[in-house]
C-alpha positions as CSV (number, residue, x, y, z in Angstrom):
1,M,-13.7,15.2,-26.8
2,G,-11.4,12.8,-25.1
3,I,-11.1,9.3,-25.4
4,L,-13.8,8.5,-22.9
5,T,-17.4,8.5,-24.3
6,A,-20.6,9.1,-22.7
7,E,-21.1,5.1,-22.4
8,M,-18.3,4.6,-20.6
9,R,-18.6,7.2,-18.4
10,R,-22.4,6.0,-17.9
11,V,-20.9,2.4,-17.1
12,V,-18.1,3.9,-14.7
13,G,-20.8,6.4,-12.9
14,E,-22.7,3.5,-12.4
15,Q,-20.5,0.7,-11.5
16,R,-18.0,2.3,-9.5
17,L,-16.2,-0.4,-8.7
18,G,-12.7,-1.2,-11.1
19,F,-10.4,-3.9,-10.7
20,A,-7.1,-2.6,-10.7
21,A,-3.9,-4.0,-12.6
22,T,-0.8,-3.2,-11.5
23,V,2.8,-4.8,-11.8
24,C,4.9,-5.9,-9.1
25,P,8.1,-5.0,-8.6
26,D,9.3,-8.8,-9.2
27,G,6.8,-8.3,-12.9
28,T,4.2,-10.8,-11.5
29,P,0.2,-9.1,-11.7
30,N,-1.0,-7.2,-8.7
31,L,-5.3,-7.6,-9.0
32,S,-7.1,-5.0,-7.0
33,P,-10.9,-4.2,-6.6
34,K,-11.3,-0.1,-5.9
35,G,-14.7,0.9,-4.8
36,T,-14.1,4.4,-5.5
37,T,-13.4,4.1,-9.0
38,R,-14.7,7.4,-10.9
39,V,-14.6,9.5,-14.1
40,W,-12.8,13.0,-13.5
41,D,-13.2,13.9,-17.3
42,D,-12.6,13.4,-20.7
43,D,-9.6,11.9,-20.3
44,H,-8.9,10.1,-16.8
45,L,-10.0,8.0,-14.1
46,V,-9.5,8.3,-10.3
47,F,-10.0,6.4,-7.5
48,A,-8.6,6.7,-3.8
49,N,-6.3,5.6,-2.0
50,I,-7.7,3.6,0.9
51,C,-6.6,0.5,2.1
52,S,-4.2,0.3,-0.8
53,P,-0.7,0.2,-0.4
54,G,0.8,-2.7,-2.3
55,T,-1.1,-1.1,-5.2
56,V,0.4,2.6,-4.7
57,A,3.6,1.3,-4.2
58,N,3.3,-0.8,-7.4
59,L,2.5,2.3,-9.7
60,R,5.0,4.2,-7.7
61,A,7.8,2.1,-9.2
62,N,5.8,1.7,-12.4
63,P,3.0,3.8,-13.2
64,A,1.6,1.4,-16.3
65,I,-2.0,0.9,-14.9
66,E,-5.1,-1.3,-16.2
67,I,-8.4,-1.1,-14.8
68,N,-11.9,-3.0,-16.0
69,V,-15.0,-1.5,-14.9
70,V,-17.9,-4.2,-15.6
71,D,-22.0,-4.2,-15.2
72,A,-22.2,-7.7,-13.9
73,A,-25.8,-7.8,-14.4
74,V,-25.5,-7.9,-18.4
75,R,-21.7,-9.0,-18.7
76,K,-20.2,-5.4,-20.0
77,G,-17.6,-3.3,-19.7
78,Y,-14.7,-1.7,-20.4
79,R,-11.2,-1.7,-19.9
80,F,-8.7,1.5,-19.3
81,K,-5.6,0.8,-19.9
82,G,-2.9,4.0,-18.9
83,T,-0.3,5.4,-16.4
84,A,-1.2,6.1,-13.3
85,T,0.0,9.6,-11.0
86,V,-0.1,9.1,-7.5
87,L,-1.3,12.3,-5.5
88,T,-1.4,13.0,-1.8
89,A,-1.2,17.2,-2.0
90,G,-1.7,19.8,-4.4
91,P,-4.4,21.9,-5.9
92,L,-5.3,18.8,-8.1
93,Y,-5.2,16.3,-5.1
94,E,-7.8,18.9,-2.9
95,R,-9.7,19.0,-5.7
96,I,-10.6,15.4,-6.4
97,M,-10.3,15.3,-2.5
98,E,-13.3,17.9,-2.5
99,A,-15.3,15.7,-5.5
100,Y,-15.3,12.8,-3.2
101,R,-16.6,14.6,-0.6
102,T,-19.1,16.6,-2.5
103,E,-20.8,15.1,-5.6
104,Y,-19.1,11.2,-5.4
105,G,-21.5,10.2,-2.6
106,L,-18.1,9.0,-0.8
107,E,-19.6,8.0,2.8
108,P,-18.0,9.8,5.3
109,E,-15.8,7.5,7.3
110,L,-14.4,6.2,3.9
111,Y,-13.6,9.8,2.6
112,R,-11.8,10.2,6.6
113,R,-9.6,7.0,5.4
114,I,-8.5,8.2,2.4
115,D,-4.5,8.2,1.7
116,G,-4.2,10.0,-1.2
117,V,-5.3,9.6,-4.9
118,V,-4.8,7.8,-8.2
119,L,-5.3,10.1,-11.2
120,I,-5.2,7.7,-14.2
121,T,-4.6,9.1,-18.2
122,V,-6.0,7.2,-19.9
123,E,-4.6,6.3,-22.9
124,R,-6.8,3.1,-24.6
125,T,-10.1,1.2,-24.2
126,V,-11.1,-1.7,-25.1
127,P,-14.8,-2.8,-24.9
128,L,-15.2,-6.3,-22.6
129,I,-18.7,-8.5,-23.9
130,S,-19.8,-11.8,-22.6
131,P,-19.4,-14.5,-25.1
132,A,-22.9,-14.9,-24.1
133,Y,-23.2,-11.9,-26.8
134,D,-21.7,-14.2,-29.8
135,A,-24.7,-16.5,-30.0
136,G,-26.9,-13.6,-30.6
137,A,-28.6,-13.3,-26.8
138,T,-29.7,-9.8,-25.8
139,E,-29.2,-7.8,-23.1
140,D,-32.4,-8.5,-21.9
141,E,-31.9,-12.0,-21.8
142,V,-28.2,-11.9,-20.2
143,G,-29.3,-9.2,-17.7
144,G,-32.6,-12.1,-17.0
145,L,-30.3,-14.9,-16.4
146,W,-28.1,-13.1,-14.2
147,L,-30.6,-11.4,-12.2
148,Q,-32.7,-14.9,-11.8
149,Y,-29.0,-16.0,-10.8
150,W,-28.5,-13.5,-7.7
151,E,-32.1,-13.9,-6.5
152,T,-31.2,-17.2,-6.2
153,L,-28.3,-16.8,-3.7
154,W,-29.5,-14.0,-1.9
155,A,-32.2,-16.5,-1.3
156,E,-30.2,-18.7,-0.3
157,R,-27.9,-16.7,1.9
158,A,-30.7,-15.3,3.7
159,H,-32.1,-19.1,4.3
160,R,-28.8,-19.7,6.0
161,R,-28.9,-17.0,8.1
162,A,-32.0,-18.1,9.3
């Protein structure tokens, strides 16, 4: 068994959106959303390079990366720290591209825009848990509050558009 637990795999699989932190040449952080974040195997995550020139350039210079994936409804998730490899050709690249085409449900329009993939060797994981749980709130309570928030927000947006 690798570093990625069944629970981590579930959260990444359900959420798909990860926020990737890389290091810019001047040492400042770069944070970029990656809607193609997937589990590759027990020790690796992957995301597709779709309009990610800054992230990819940073990783080519410094492969250190952290990806945060959080279930916004229940305010729980994981921080995945590791080392990234940018792939643009070769057998592993082809296998990952095939997975995006057939298994990961990526829309054909997005698939055509992939300009490489980033494979992350996960070296450390840390749970991310909202302070709302510190006071004893349950997942159902936290999720219920956020569901109510999102329903209200979307109703207000619909009203403004009408």
